[in-house]
C-alpha positions in Angstrom: 198.3 114.3 254.7 196.9 116.1 257.8 199.1 117.1 260.6 199.1 114.7 263.6 197.1 115.9 266.6 199.2 117.2 269.5 198.6 115.6 272.9 197.1 118.0 275.4 198.3 118.0 279.0 195.7 117.3 281.6 196.1 117.2 285.3 194.1 114.0 285.9 191.1 112.0 284.9 187.7 113.1 286.2 186.7 111.3 289.5 183.3 110.7 287.9 183.0 110.2 284.2 179.3 109.6 283.7 176.4 111.9 284.5 172.7 111.6 283.8 169.3 113.2 284.4 168.0 112.4 287.9 164.6 110.8 288.3 164.0 109.9 284.8 165.2 107.1 282.6 165.3 107.8 278.9 165.4 104.6 277.0 167.6 104.8 274.0 168.9 108.3 274.8 172.4 108.5 273.3 174.9 110.0 275.7 176.8 113.2 274.9 180.5 112.3 274.6 183.0 114.8 276.0 186.7 114.2 275.6 189.1 114.4 278.6 190.8 117.5 277.2 187.4 119.2 276.9 186.7 118.3 280.6 190.1 119.8 281.5 189.3 123.1 279.7 186.1 123.4 281.6 187.9 122.6 284.9 190.6 125.1 284.3 188.5 128.0 282.9 185.2 127.7 284.7 186.2 125.8 287.9 189.7 127.2 288.6 189.0 130.6 287.0 191.9 130.6 284.6 191.9 132.7 281.4 191.9 131.0 278.1 195.6 132.1 277.7 196.5 130.4 281.0 194.5 127.3 280.0 196.3 127.1 276.7 199.7 127.5 278.4 198.9 124.8 280.9 197.6 122.3 278.3 200.5 123.1 275.9 198.4 124.2 273.0 197.8 127.5 271.2 195.3 129.9 272.7 193.0 129.5 269.7 193.1 125.7 270.1 192.2 126.1 273.8 189.3 128.3 272.8 188.0 125.7 270.3 188.3 122.9 272.9 186.4 125.1 275.5 183.7 126.1 273.0 183.2 122.4 272.0 182.9 121.4 275.7 180.3 124.1 276.4 178.2 123.0 273.5 178.2 119.5 274.7 177.3 120.5 278.3 174.5 122.6 276.9 173.2 119.7 274.8 173.2 117.3 277.7 171.4 119.8 280.0 168.8 121.0 277.4 168.0 117.6 275.9 168.2 115.7 279.2 170.8 113.3 277.9 173.5 111.5 279.8 177.0 113.0 279.6 180.1 110.7 279.4 183.7 111.8 279.6 186.1 109.6 277.8 188.8 109.4 275.1 190.7 112.2 273.4 194.3 113.1 272.6 195.9 113.8 276.0 198.8 113.0 278.3 198.6 113.1 282.1 200.5 115.7 283.9 203.5 114.6 286.0 202.9 117.3 288.7 206.2 119.0 288.2 205.4 121.7 285.7 205.7 125.4 286.6 201.9 125.9 286.2 200.8 123.0 288.4 201.0 124.9 291.6 198.7 127.7 290.3 195.9 125.4 288.9 195.2 122.9 291.7 197.2 120.1 290.2 196.0 116.7 291.7 199.4 115.1 291.2 201.1 117.9 293.2 198.5 117.7 296.0 198.9 113.9 296.2 202.7 114.3 296.4 202.3 116.7 299.3 199.9 114.2 301.0 196.8 116.5 300.9 194.1 114.6 298.9 193.6 112.5 295.8 
């Protein structure tokens, strides 16, 4: 019996969960599906500038797991860009951050910003 998947911590759901090629409709083009935790890995590593070790610590997974999640996300982004397919972010095995973790202040946590009244 396989081990159950551990829920990964994510700061928040993406504000926009669907992206597509501009100016051209591709009838029947299947969207590339990216999980919420893959989105979070991209946000932490590429957008926030965290290392994979920091990302893994924040998401409460092993560093090797964070690396696998990140590599999967990069492959999906590349497929959407190169093949001109829509990208949809949905599903996965995650739990939303409560904004009180030690790491939240360092990684631009949306929950913590909202609690301070900055932005949503």
